[in-house]
C-alpha positions as CSV (number, residue, x, y, z in Angstrom):
1,M,50.6,18.5,38.9
2,F,50.1,22.6,38.7
3,L,52.3,25.0,40.9
4,K,50.5,28.5,41.0
5,T,52.8,31.0,40.3
6,H,52.0,35.5,39.9
7,K,52.0,37.0,37.2
8,T,52.5,34.3,34.8
9,A,48.5,33.5,33.9
10,S,48.2,30.8,36.3
11,S,44.9,31.8,37.1
12,T,43.7,31.5,33.7
13,I,45.3,27.8,33.4
14,L,44.0,27.2,36.7
15,N,40.6,28.0,36.1
16,I,41.1,26.0,32.4
17,L,42.4,23.2,34.5
18,Y,39.1,23.0,36.9
19,R,36.6,23.0,34.1
20,F,38.9,20.4,31.9
21,S,38.8,17.9,35.0
22,E,34.6,18.5,35.8
23,S,34.0,17.8,32.1
24,H,35.8,15.1,31.8
25,N,35.0,13.7,35.5
26,L,38.4,13.5,36.5
27,S,39.7,13.3,40.4
28,T,41.0,17.0,41.5
29,A,43.5,17.4,44.9
30,L,42.2,20.6,46.4
31,P,44.0,22.0,49.2
32,E,42.0,21.5,52.2
33,G,40.1,24.4,54.4
34,S,42.3,28.0,54.2
35,R,45.7,25.9,53.2
36,V,47.1,27.8,50.0
37,H,49.3,24.5,49.0
38,L,49.2,20.7,48.9
39,G,52.2,20.3,51.4
40,Y,54.5,21.7,48.7
41,P,57.9,21.6,48.8
42,W,57.5,18.4,51.3
43,F,56.1,14.8,50.9
44,F,52.3,14.8,49.4
45,V,49.8,13.5,52.3
46,T,46.4,13.0,52.2
47,R,45.6,15.2,54.9
48,Y,46.4,18.2,52.9
49,V,43.6,17.5,50.2
50,E,39.7,18.9,50.7
51,G,37.8,16.0,52.1
52,L,40.2,13.4,52.6
53,K,42.0,12.2,55.6
54,Q,45.0,10.2,56.4
55,D,44.6,6.5,56.0
56,A,47.5,4.4,55.5
57,H,45.3,1.6,54.4
58,L,43.9,3.6,51.7
59,Q,45.1,4.0,47.7
60,H,43.8,7.1,46.8
61,H,43.9,7.9,42.9
62,F,44.0,11.5,41.6
63,N,44.0,12.6,38.0
64,I,44.9,16.8,38.7
65,M,46.4,18.1,41.8
66,C,46.3,21.9,41.8
67,N,47.2,25.1,43.3
């Protein structure tokens, strides 16, 4: 998991992670809509992820969680 912070070259690291996940066909959890986080510091739930809905019966697997 990568949490972006200001003034620490985090945009560069974030872009490296995006490119790595794309070139290795990995699933990446990105914030939904105008959200800027994935629920941090609270518990992670799938409704925070772009394109996924909350479903207690489905198991989702993410290789990388960014932003």
